[in-house]
PDB file of N, CA, C and O in Angstrom, chain B, residues numbered from 101:
ATOM      1  N   UNK B 101       1.443 -17.027  68.202  1.00  0.00           N
ATOM      2  CA  UNK B 101       1.187 -17.187  69.024  1.00  0.00           C
ATOM      3  C   UNK B 101       0.090 -18.691  69.171  1.00  0.00           C
ATOM      4  O   UNK B 101      -0.444 -19.230  68.202  1.00  0.00           O
ATOM      5  N   UNK B 102      -0.050 -19.146  70.617  1.00  0.00           N
ATOM      6  CA  UNK B 102       0.739 -20.735  70.791  1.00  0.00           C
ATOM      7  C   UNK B 102      -1.125 -21.191  69.522  1.00  0.00           C
ATOM      8  O   UNK B 102      -1.975 -20.376  69.164  1.00  0.00           O
ATOM      9  N   UNK B 103      -1.083 -22.511  69.263  1.00  0.00           N
ATOM     10  CA  UNK B 103      -2.405 -22.493  68.842  1.00  0.00           C
ATOM     11  C   UNK B 103      -3.201 -23.276  70.055  1.00  0.00           C
ATOM     12  O   UNK B 103      -4.169 -23.970  69.743  1.00  0.00           O
ATOM     13  N   UNK B 104      -2.795 -23.169  71.467  1.00  0.00           N
ATOM     14  CA  UNK B 104      -3.548 -23.124  72.657  1.00  0.00           C
ATOM     15  C   UNK B 104      -4.231 -21.683  73.072  1.00  0.00           C
ATOM     16  O   UNK B 104      -4.958 -21.651  74.065  1.00  0.00           O
ATOM     17  N   UNK B 105      -4.040 -20.743  72.463  1.00  0.00           N
ATOM     18  CA  UNK B 105      -4.229 -19.574  72.518  1.00  0.00           C
ATOM     19  C   UNK B 105      -5.123 -19.006  71.609  1.00  0.00           C
ATOM     20  O   UNK B 105      -5.728 -17.954  71.816  1.00  0.00           O
ATOM     21  N   UNK B 106      -5.204 -19.638  70.685  1.00  0.00           N
ATOM     22  CA  UNK B 106      -5.860 -19.504  69.445  1.00  0.00           C
ATOM     23  C   UNK B 106      -7.090 -20.319  69.707  1.00  0.00           C
ATOM     24  O   UNK B 106      -8.072 -19.602  69.513  1.00  0.00           O
ATOM     25  N   UNK B 107      -7.409 -21.448  70.045  1.00  0.00           N
ATOM     26  CA  UNK B 107      -7.964 -21.789  71.080  1.00  0.00           C
ATOM     27  C   UNK B 107      -9.268 -21.442  71.653  1.00  0.00           C
ATOM     28  O   UNK B 107     -10.475 -21.446  71.411  1.00  0.00           O
ATOM     29  N   UNK B 108      -8.431 -21.152  72.501  1.00  0.00           N
ATOM     30  CA  UNK B 108      -9.223 -20.081  73.213  1.00  0.00           C
ATOM     31  C   UNK B 108     -10.047 -19.158  72.897  1.00  0.00           C
ATOM     32  O   UNK B 108     -11.196 -18.874  73.235  1.00  0.00           O
ATOM     33  N   UNK B 109      -9.035 -18.591  71.965  1.00  0.00           N
ATOM     34  CA  UNK B 109      -9.983 -17.021  71.282  1.00  0.00           C
ATOM     35  C   UNK B 109     -10.799 -16.930  70.712  1.00  0.00           C
ATOM     36  O   UNK B 109     -11.556 -15.961  70.772  1.00  0.00           O
ATOM     37  N   UNK B 110     -11.058 -18.694  69.343  1.00  0.00           N
ATOM     38  CA  UNK B 110     -12.055 -18.724  68.626  1.00  0.00           C
ATOM     39  C   UNK B 110     -13.541 -20.163  69.730  1.00  0.00           C
ATOM     40  O   UNK B 110     -14.675 -20.120  69.252  1.00  0.00           O
ATOM     41  N   UNK B 111     -13.398 -20.910  70.652  1.00  0.00           N
ATOM     42  CA  UNK B 111     -14.438 -20.991  71.257  1.00  0.00           C
ATOM     43  C   UNK B 111     -15.494 -20.277  72.084  1.00  0.00           C
ATOM     44  O   UNK B 111     -15.523 -19.950  73.271  1.00  0.00           O
ATOM     45  N   UNK B 112     -16.319 -20.144  71.122  1.00  0.00           N
ATOM     46  CA  UNK B 112     -17.797 -19.241  71.603  1.00  0.00           C
ATOM     47  C   UNK B 112     -18.011 -18.970  73.038  1.00  0.00           C
ATOM     48  O   UNK B 112     -17.729 -17.964  73.689  1.00  0.00           O
ATOM     49  N   UNK B 113     -18.520 -19.984  73.366  1.00  0.00           N
ATOM     50  CA  UNK B 113     -18.596 -20.178  74.635  1.00  0.00           C
ATOM     51  C   UNK B 113     -17.645 -20.202  75.547  1.00  0.00           C
ATOM     52  O   UNK B 113     -18.184 -20.360  76.642  1.00  0.00           O
ATOM     53  N   UNK B 114     -16.331 -20.114  75.661  1.00  0.00           N
ATOM     54  CA  UNK B 114     -15.730 -19.642  76.666  1.00  0.00           C
ATOM     55  C   UNK B 114     -14.962 -18.590  76.357  1.00  0.00           C
ATOM     56  O   UNK B 114     -14.097 -18.408  77.214  1.00  0.00           O
ATOM     57  N   UNK B 115     -14.927 -17.644  75.259  1.00  0.00           N
ATOM     58  CA  UNK B 115     -14.708 -15.565  75.062  1.00  0.00           C
ATOM     59  C   UNK B 115     -15.928 -15.499  76.217  1.00  0.00           C
ATOM     60  O   UNK B 115     -15.802 -15.542  77.440  1.00  0.00           O
ATOM     61  N   UNK B 116     -17.338 -15.362  75.287  1.00  0.00           N
ATOM     62  CA  UNK B 116     -18.495 -15.160  76.371  1.00  0.00           C
ATOM     63  C   UNK B 116     -18.199 -15.197  77.936  1.00  0.00           C
ATOM     64  O   UNK B 116     -18.043 -14.218  78.666  1.00  0.00           O
ATOM     65  N   UNK B 117     -18.151 -16.734  78.338  1.00  0.00           N
ATOM     66  CA  UNK B 117     -17.846 -16.893  80.216  1.00  0.00           C
ATOM     67  C   UNK B 117     -16.405 -15.702  80.138  1.00  0.00           C
ATOM     68  O   UNK B 117     -16.690 -14.696  80.789  1.00  0.00           O
ATOM     69  N   UNK B 118     -15.555 -15.652  79.759  1.00  0.00           N
ATOM     70  CA  UNK B 118     -14.714 -14.270  80.110  1.00  0.00           C
ATOM     71  C   UNK B 118     -15.340 -13.326  80.032  1.00  0.00           C
ATOM     72  O   UNK B 118     -15.745 -12.945  81.131  1.00  0.00           O
ATOM     73  N   UNK B 119     -15.764 -12.458  78.835  1.00  0.00           N
ATOM     74  CA  UNK B 119     -16.598 -11.479  78.907  1.00  0.00           C
ATOM     75  C   UNK B 119     -17.301 -11.161  80.206  1.00  0.00           C
ATOM     76  O   UNK B 119     -17.176 -10.069  80.760  1.00  0.00           O
ATOM     77  N   UNK B 120     -18.207 -12.362  80.778  1.00  0.00           N
ATOM     78  CA  UNK B 120     -19.120 -12.198  81.783  1.00  0.00           C
ATOM     79  C   UNK B 120     -17.738 -12.489  83.477  1.00  0.00           C
ATOM     80  O   UNK B 120     -17.998 -12.158  84.634  1.00  0.00           O
ATOM     81  N   UNK B 121     -16.722 -13.006  83.108  1.00  0.00           N
ATOM     82  CA  UNK B 121     -16.392 -12.901  84.527  1.00  0.00           C
ATOM     83  C   UNK B 121     -15.283 -11.630  85.087  1.00  0.00           C
ATOM     84  O   UNK B 121     -15.092 -11.152  86.205  1.00  0.00           O
ATOM     85  N   UNK B 122     -14.535 -11.291  83.421  1.00  0.00           N
ATOM     86  CA  UNK B 122     -13.667 -10.463  83.537  1.00  0.00           C
ATOM     87  C   UNK B 122     -14.034  -9.103  84.148  1.00  0.00           C
ATOM     88  O   UNK B 122     -13.095  -8.330  84.344  1.00  0.00           O
ATOM     89  N   UNK B 123     -14.833  -8.847  84.359  1.00  0.00           N
ATOM     90  CA  UNK B 123     -15.268  -7.288  85.114  1.00  0.00           C
ATOM     91  C   UNK B 123     -16.046  -7.123  86.288  1.00  0.00           C
ATOM     92  O   UNK B 123     -16.479  -6.191  86.965  1.00  0.00           O
ATOM     93  N   UNK B 124     -16.083  -9.266  86.284  1.00  0.00           N
ATOM     94  CA  UNK B 124     -16.690  -9.228  88.015  1.00  0.00           C
ATOM     95  C   UNK B 124     -15.068  -8.840  89.107  1.00  0.00           C
ATOM     96  O   UNK B 124     -14.738  -8.134  90.060  1.00  0.00           O
ATOM     97  N   UNK B 125     -14.339 -10.100  87.929  1.00  0.00           N
ATOM     98  CA  UNK B 125     -13.345 -10.385  88.985  1.00  0.00           C
ATOM     99  C   UNK B 125     -12.116  -8.834  89.405  1.00  0.00           C
ATOM    100  O   UNK B 125     -11.097  -8.877  90.095  1.00  0.00           O
ATOM    101  N   UNK B 126     -12.865  -7.348  88.523  1.00  0.00           N
ATOM    102  CA  UNK B 126     -12.028  -6.868  88.399  1.00  0.00           C
ATOM    103  C   UNK B 126     -12.634  -5.945  89.510  1.00  0.00           C
ATOM    104  O   UNK B 126     -11.769  -5.297  90.099  1.00  0.00           O
ATOM    105  N   UNK B 127     -13.769  -5.758  89.885  1.00  0.00           N
ATOM    106  CA  UNK B 127     -14.471  -5.139  90.685  1.00  0.00           C
ATOM    107  C   UNK B 127     -14.168  -6.175  92.167  1.00  0.00           C
ATOM    108  O   UNK B 127     -14.456  -5.905  93.333  1.00  0.00           O
ATOM    109  N   UNK B 128     -13.730  -6.980  91.809  1.00  0.00           N
ATOM    110  CA  UNK B 128     -13.641  -7.456  93.769  1.00  0.00           C
ATOM    111  C   UNK B 128     -11.781  -7.553  93.838  1.00  0.00           C
ATOM    112  O   UNK B 128     -11.160  -7.982  94.810  1.00  0.00           O
ATOM    113  N   UNK B 129     -10.996  -6.903  92.215  1.00  0.00           N
ATOM    114  CA  UNK B 129      -9.334  -6.427  92.422  1.00  0.00           C
ATOM    115  C   UNK B 129      -9.565  -4.977  93.134  1.00  0.00           C
ATOM    116  O   UNK B 129      -8.730  -4.863  94.031  1.00  0.00           O
ATOM    117  N   UNK B 130     -10.332  -3.934  93.055  1.00  0.00           N
ATOM    118  CA  UNK B 130     -10.850  -3.087  93.189  1.00  0.00           C
ATOM    119  C   UNK B 130     -11.073  -2.473  94.512  1.00  0.00           C
ATOM    120  O   UNK B 130     -11.080  -1.290  94.851  1.00  0.00           O
ATOM    121  N   UNK B 131     -11.281  -3.732  95.279  1.00  0.00           N
ATOM    122  CA  UNK B 131     -12.270  -3.566  96.359  1.00  0.00           C
ATOM    123  C   UNK B 131     -11.740  -4.481  97.390  1.00  0.00           C
ATOM    124  O   UNK B 131     -11.895  -4.434  98.610  1.00  0.00           O
ATOM    125  N   UNK B 132     -11.274  -5.078  96.872  1.00  0.00           N
ATOM    126  CA  UNK B 132      -9.825  -5.104  97.810  1.00  0.00           C
ATOM    127  C   UNK B 132      -8.763  -4.836  97.874  1.00  0.00           C
ATOM    128  O   UNK B 132      -7.884  -5.653  98.148  1.00  0.00           O
ATOM    129  N   UNK B 133      -8.507  -3.240  97.562  1.00  0.00           N
ATOM    130  CA  UNK B 133      -7.575  -2.927  96.951  1.00  0.00           C
ATOM    131  C   UNK B 133      -7.932  -1.093  97.674  1.00  0.00           C
ATOM    132  O   UNK B 133      -6.924  -0.434  97.928  1.00  0.00           O
ATOM    133  N   UNK B 134      -9.114  -0.528  97.903  1.00  0.00           N
ATOM    134  CA  UNK B 134      -9.960   0.097  98.432  1.00  0.00           C
ATOM    135  C   UNK B 134      -9.471   0.641  99.848  1.00  0.00           C
ATOM    136  O   UNK B 134      -9.858   0.174 100.919  1.00  0.00           O
ATOM    137  N   UNK B 135      -8.659   1.587  99.722  1.00  0.00           N
ATOM    138  CA  UNK B 135      -8.645   2.122 101.373  1.00  0.00           C
ATOM    139  C   UNK B 135      -9.692   4.179 101.789  1.00  0.00           C
ATOM    140  O   UNK B 135      -9.314   5.350 101.749  1.00  0.00           O
ATOM    141  N   UNK B 136     -10.532   3.729 102.000  1.00  0.00           N
ATOM    142  CA  UNK B 136     -11.160   5.189 102.828  1.00  0.00           C
ATOM    143  C   UNK B 136     -11.443   5.297 100.858  1.00  0.00           C
ATOM    144  O   UNK B 136     -10.852   5.967 100.011  1.00  0.00           O
ATOM    145  N   UNK B 137     -12.583   4.319 100.742  1.00  0.00           N
ATOM    146  CA  UNK B 137     -13.109   5.365  98.894  1.00  0.00           C
ATOM    147  C   UNK B 137     -11.962   5.345  97.628  1.00  0.00           C
ATOM    148  O   UNK B 137     -12.055   5.228  96.406  1.00  0.00           O
ATOM    149  N   UNK B 138     -11.061   5.486  98.388  1.00  0.00           N
ATOM    150  CA  UNK B 138      -9.788   5.815  96.753  1.00  0.00           C
ATOM    151  C   UNK B 138      -9.354   3.873  96.958  1.00  0.00           C
ATOM    152  O   UNK B 138      -9.571   3.168  97.943  1.00  0.00           O
ATOM    153  N   UNK B 139      -8.486   3.355  95.182  1.00  0.00           N
ATOM    154  CA  UNK B 139      -7.942   2.458  95.162  1.00  0.00           C
ATOM    155  C   UNK B 139      -6.589   2.992  95.001  1.00  0.00           C
ATOM    156  O   UNK B 139      -6.252   4.042  94.455  1.00  0.00           O
ATOM    157  N   UNK B 140      -5.809   2.021  95.613  1.00  0.00           N
ATOM    158  CA  UNK B 140      -4.407   2.073  96.127  1.00  0.00           C
ATOM    159  C   UNK B 140      -3.685   2.137  94.941  1.00  0.00           C
ATOM    160  O   UNK B 140      -4.201   2.944  94.168  1.00  0.00           O
ATOM    161  N   UNK B 141      -2.360   1.418  94.351  1.00  0.00           N
ATOM    162  CA  UNK B 141      -2.089   1.135  93.797  1.00  0.00           C
ATOM    163  C   UNK B 141      -1.513  -0.119  93.372  1.00  0.00           C
ATOM    164  O   UNK B 141      -0.718  -0.223  92.437  1.00  0.00           O
ATOM    165  N   UNK B 142      -2.257  -1.783  94.626  1.00  0.00           N
ATOM    166  CA  UNK B 142      -1.960  -2.377  94.551  1.00  0.00           C
ATOM    167  C   UNK B 142      -2.575  -3.485  93.945  1.00  0.00           C
ATOM    168  O   UNK B 142      -2.528  -4.679  94.242  1.00  0.00           O
ATOM    169  N   UNK B 143      -3.553  -2.486  92.442  1.00  0.00           N
ATOM    170  CA  UNK B 143      -4.794  -3.392  91.991  1.00  0.00           C
ATOM    171  C   UNK B 143      -4.407  -3.184  91.032  1.00  0.00           C
ATOM    172  O   UNK B 143      -5.561  -3.036  90.630  1.00  0.00           O
ATOM    173  N   UNK B 144      -3.795  -2.994  90.112  1.00  0.00           N
ATOM    174  CA  UNK B 144      -2.614  -3.101  88.796  1.00  0.00           C
ATOM    175  C   UNK B 144      -3.048  -5.048  89.314  1.00  0.00           C
ATOM    176  O   UNK B 144      -3.880  -5.855  88.901  1.00  0.00           O
ATOM    177  N   UNK B 145      -1.422  -5.118  90.915  1.00  0.00           N
ATOM    178  CA  UNK B 145      -0.499  -6.467  90.824  1.00  0.00           C
ATOM    179  C   UNK B 145      -1.946  -7.158  90.866  1.00  0.00           C
ATOM    180  O   UNK B 145      -1.813  -8.220  90.258  1.00  0.00           O
ATOM    181  N   UNK B 146      -3.163  -7.041  91.278  1.00  0.00           N
ATOM    182  CA  UNK B 146      -4.316  -7.654  91.956  1.00  0.00           C
ATOM    183  C   UNK B 146      -4.991  -8.013  90.404  1.00  0.00           C
ATOM    184  O   UNK B 146      -5.229  -9.199  90.174  1.00  0.00           O
ATOM    185  N   UNK B 147      -5.351  -6.800  89.152  1.00  0.00           N
ATOM    186  CA  UNK B 147      -5.575  -7.529  88.083  1.00  0.00           C
ATOM    187  C   UNK B 147      -5.409  -8.591  87.377  1.00  0.00           C
ATOM    188  O   UNK B 147      -6.170  -9.368  86.801  1.00  0.00           O
ATOM    189  N   UNK B 148      -3.442  -8.439  87.614  1.00  0.00           N
ATOM    190  CA  UNK B 148      -2.832  -9.307  86.478  1.00  0.00           C
ATOM    191  C   UNK B 148      -2.890 -10.619  87.469  1.00  0.00           C
ATOM    192  O   UNK B 148      -2.488 -11.596  86.836  1.00  0.00           O
ATOM    193  N   UNK B 149      -3.207 -10.913  88.633  1.00  0.00           N
ATOM    194  CA  UNK B 149      -3.039 -12.579  89.000  1.00  0.00           C
ATOM    195  C   UNK B 149      -4.754 -13.101  88.744  1.00  0.00           C
ATOM    196  O   UNK B 149      -5.095 -14.268  88.553  1.00  0.00           O
ATOM    197  N   UNK B 150      -5.572 -12.040  88.795  1.00  0.00           N
ATOM    198  CA  UNK B 150      -6.891 -12.644  88.457  1.00  0.00           C
ATOM    199  C   UNK B 150      -7.491 -13.918  87.207  1.00  0.00           C
ATOM    200  O   UNK B 150      -8.682 -14.226  87.162  1.00  0.00           O
TER     201      UNK B 150
END
């Protein structure tokens, strides 16, 4: 793994920020890809870009 990625995962402040924001971003992706209360297959693509 590159040293840049290692630094990201070793920084406690950044790790905490990712932990709090990622569920919110996943929820937004689900809302954008749902129709009639069902989640579509495109949720995977939206989550990848979050």
